[in-house]
Backbone as numpy.savetxt, mean C-alpha at the origin, in Angstrom:
# Nx Ny Nz CAx CAy CAz Cx Cy Cz
9.33 -9.96 12.12 9.40 -9.92 10.65 8.12 -9.29 10.05
6.97 -9.75 10.65 5.72 -9.21 10.05 5.56 -7.75 10.41
6.32 -7.23 11.33 6.20 -5.81 11.69 6.62 -4.91 10.47
7.56 -5.40 9.65 8.03 -4.73 8.47 6.82 -4.60 7.46
6.08 -5.66 7.33 4.95 -5.71 6.44 3.85 -4.76 6.93
3.60 -4.72 8.17 2.63 -3.87 8.71 3.07 -2.41 8.63
4.33 -2.15 8.83 4.87 -0.77 8.65 4.64 -0.36 7.13
4.97 -1.19 6.18 4.77 -0.88 4.80 3.33 -0.63 4.48
2.41 -1.40 5.10 0.96 -1.26 4.89 0.54 0.07 5.44
1.08 0.41 6.65 0.74 1.77 7.20 1.21 2.94 6.34
2.32 2.78 5.72 2.88 3.86 4.87 1.93 3.96 3.62
1.57 2.77 3.05 0.64 2.82 1.91 -0.73 3.49 2.35
-1.21 3.23 3.47 -2.46 3.79 3.95 -2.31 5.28 4.09
-1.11 5.75 4.56 -0.91 7.18 4.69 -0.84 7.86 3.33
-0.27 7.27 2.30 -0.27 7.76 1.01 -1.72 7.90 0.47
-2.53 6.86 0.78 -3.92 6.86 0.39 -4.64 8.05 1.01
-4.32 8.30 2.32 -4.98 9.44 2.98 -4.56 10.76 2.46
-3.35 10.86 1.87 -2.89 12.10 1.22 -3.62 12.45 -0.01
-4.04 11.47 -0.80 -4.66 11.85 -2.05 -6.24 11.76 -1.98
-6.75 11.29 -0.82 -8.17 11.14 -0.59 -8.86 12.48 -0.69
-8.36 13.61 -0.08 -9.03 14.88 -0.18 -9.30 15.32 -1.61
-8.29 15.06 -2.49 -8.46 15.44 -3.92 -9.60 14.68 -4.54
-9.65 13.38 -4.23 -10.78 12.58 -4.80 -12.10 12.97 -4.30
-12.15 13.31 -2.98 -13.42 13.82 -2.40 -13.83 15.16 -2.98
-12.87 16.01 -3.17 -13.15 17.33 -3.80 -13.71 17.12 -5.23
-13.15 16.22 -5.93 -13.64 15.95 -7.28 -15.09 15.38 -7.28
-15.38 14.52 -6.33 -16.74 13.95 -6.29 -17.79 15.01 -5.85
-17.41 15.91 -4.95 -18.28 16.99 -4.51 -18.60 17.92 -5.61
-17.63 18.16 -6.46 -17.83 19.13 -7.55 -18.28 18.46 -8.86
-19.07 17.38 -8.79 -19.65 16.69 -9.93 -18.57 16.26 -10.91
-17.52 15.61 -10.44 -16.44 15.02 -11.24 -15.67 16.10 -12.07
-15.65 17.30 -11.58 -14.82 18.34 -12.23 -13.52 18.46 -11.51
-12.44 18.31 -12.24 -11.09 18.42 -11.66 -10.57 19.81 -11.81
-10.18 20.39 -10.72 -9.77 21.86 -10.75 -8.32 22.04 -10.43
-7.58 20.97 -10.20 -6.20 21.08 -9.69 -5.14 21.02 -10.82
-5.50 20.95 -12.00 -4.54 20.90 -13.10 -4.30 19.46 -13.55
-3.66 19.43 -14.77 -3.37 18.18 -15.37 -2.27 17.35 -14.63
-1.26 18.02 -14.17 -0.14 17.33 -13.42 -0.68 16.70 -12.13
-1.49 17.43 -11.40 -2.02 16.88 -10.16 -2.95 15.71 -10.43
-3.68 15.84 -11.52 -4.63 14.71 -11.92 -3.86 13.42 -12.13
-2.82 13.55 -12.96 -2.03 12.35 -13.21 -1.34 11.82 -12.01
-0.83 12.76 -11.16 -0.10 12.34 -9.98 -1.01 11.58 -8.98
-2.26 12.17 -8.79 -3.18 11.54 -7.88 -3.66 10.14 -8.41
-3.88 10.01 -9.72 -4.21 8.79 -10.31 -3.11 7.72 -10.13
-1.89 8.15 -10.39 -0.71 7.28 -10.25 -0.60 6.75 -8.76
-0.64 7.66 -7.87 -0.52 7.27 -6.46 -1.68 6.41 -6.04
-2.88 6.71 -6.47 -4.01 5.98 -6.09 -4.00 4.54 -6.63
-3.72 4.38 -7.89 -3.70 3.07 -8.53 -2.50 2.25 -8.05
-1.30 2.83 -7.94 -0.14 2.08 -7.44 -0.35 1.70 -6.02
-1.05 2.53 -5.25 -1.29 2.24 -3.85 -2.24 0.99 -3.71
-3.15 0.88 -4.61 -4.12 -0.21 -4.59 -3.30 -1.57 -4.78
-2.49 -1.55 -5.81 -1.71 -2.77 -6.13 -0.68 -3.06 -5.01
-0.06 -2.04 -4.47 0.87 -2.15 -3.42 0.22 -2.81 -2.13
-0.93 -2.23 -1.83 -1.63 -2.80 -0.63 -1.97 -4.25 -0.82
-2.48 -4.64 -1.95 -2.82 -6.05 -2.20 -1.55 -6.90 -2.12
-0.49 -6.36 -2.70 0.80 -7.16 -2.66 1.30 -7.32 -1.29
1.26 -6.31 -0.44 1.72 -6.37 0.93 0.89 -7.32 1.71
-0.43 -7.27 1.60 -1.26 -8.19 2.29 -1.07 -9.65 1.85
-0.81 -9.86 0.57 -0.54 -11.22 0.05 0.79 -11.68 0.63
1.83 -10.92 0.63 3.08 -11.35 1.19 3.01 -11.57 2.64
2.20 -10.73 3.39 1.95 -10.94 4.80 1.35 -12.31 5.06
0.35 -12.63 4.29 -0.38 -13.89 4.42 0.59 -15.11 4.14
1.42 -14.96 3.15 2.40 -16.00 2.87 3.39 -16.12 4.08
3.83 -15.02 4.57 4.75 -15.03 5.73 4.08 -15.69 6.91
2.86 -15.37 7.22 2.12 -16.06 8.27 1.93 -17.52 7.99
1.76 -17.89 6.77 1.64 -19.37 6.45 2.94 -20.10 6.77
4.02 -19.44 6.29 5.33 -20.07 6.50 5.71 -20.15 8.02
5.19 -19.06 8.70 5.53 -19.09 10.19 4.75 -20.19 10.89
3.58 -20.50 10.38 2.77 -21.52 11.09 3.22 -22.96 10.62
3.32 -23.16 9.30 3.64 -24.45 8.78 5.11 -24.90 8.99
6.02 -23.95 8.82 7.41 -24.13 8.94 8.02 -23.21 10.04
7.79 -23.45 11.28 8.23 -22.49 12.26 9.70 -22.34 12.48
10.49 -23.32 12.03 11.90 -23.22 12.20 12.60 -22.91 10.86
11.92 -22.28 10.00 12.47 -21.89 8.70 13.56 -20.83 8.83
14.55 -21.02 8.02 15.76 -20.14 8.09 15.46 -18.81 7.19
14.37 -18.90 6.41 14.06 -17.78 5.50 13.35 -16.66 6.24
12.91 -16.83 7.47 12.16 -15.80 8.14 13.04 -14.93 9.00
13.91 -14.21 8.36 14.76 -13.24 9.03 14.46 -11.85 8.57
14.84 -10.87 9.35 14.65 -9.47 8.89 15.41 -9.20 7.65
16.62 -9.68 7.55 17.43 -9.43 6.32 16.75 -10.03 5.12
16.21 -11.27 5.25 15.53 -11.86 4.08 14.24 -11.07 3.74
13.56 -10.56 4.71 12.34 -9.80 4.47 12.65 -8.52 3.70
13.70 -7.81 4.12 14.06 -6.56 3.41 14.49 -6.84 1.94
15.09 -7.96 1.69 15.44 -8.31 0.28 14.16 -8.57 -0.50
C-alpha cells in the first residue's frame, strides 16, 4: 500500500525536476524571466502545488505507517482504499 504513496512522491519529484531548470535560469540571470508570462505562471503553479502535494503525500504516508504499526490487522489498509 505504501508503494502507491512512494510512486506519487516520485511523480511529484519528477515534476519538480521539470521546472527546476527554469528557476535556475532565472536565478542565474539576476531574477529576470525571459520565457514569457504564460510560462512564468505555469512554473509558479507547478512549483507551489508540488510543494503542497509533497507535504500532503508525506503526511499521508506517515499516517499510513502509523496505522500499519498500531493497528496491523486494520481493514482500511487495502490498495482499493488507498486509491480512494
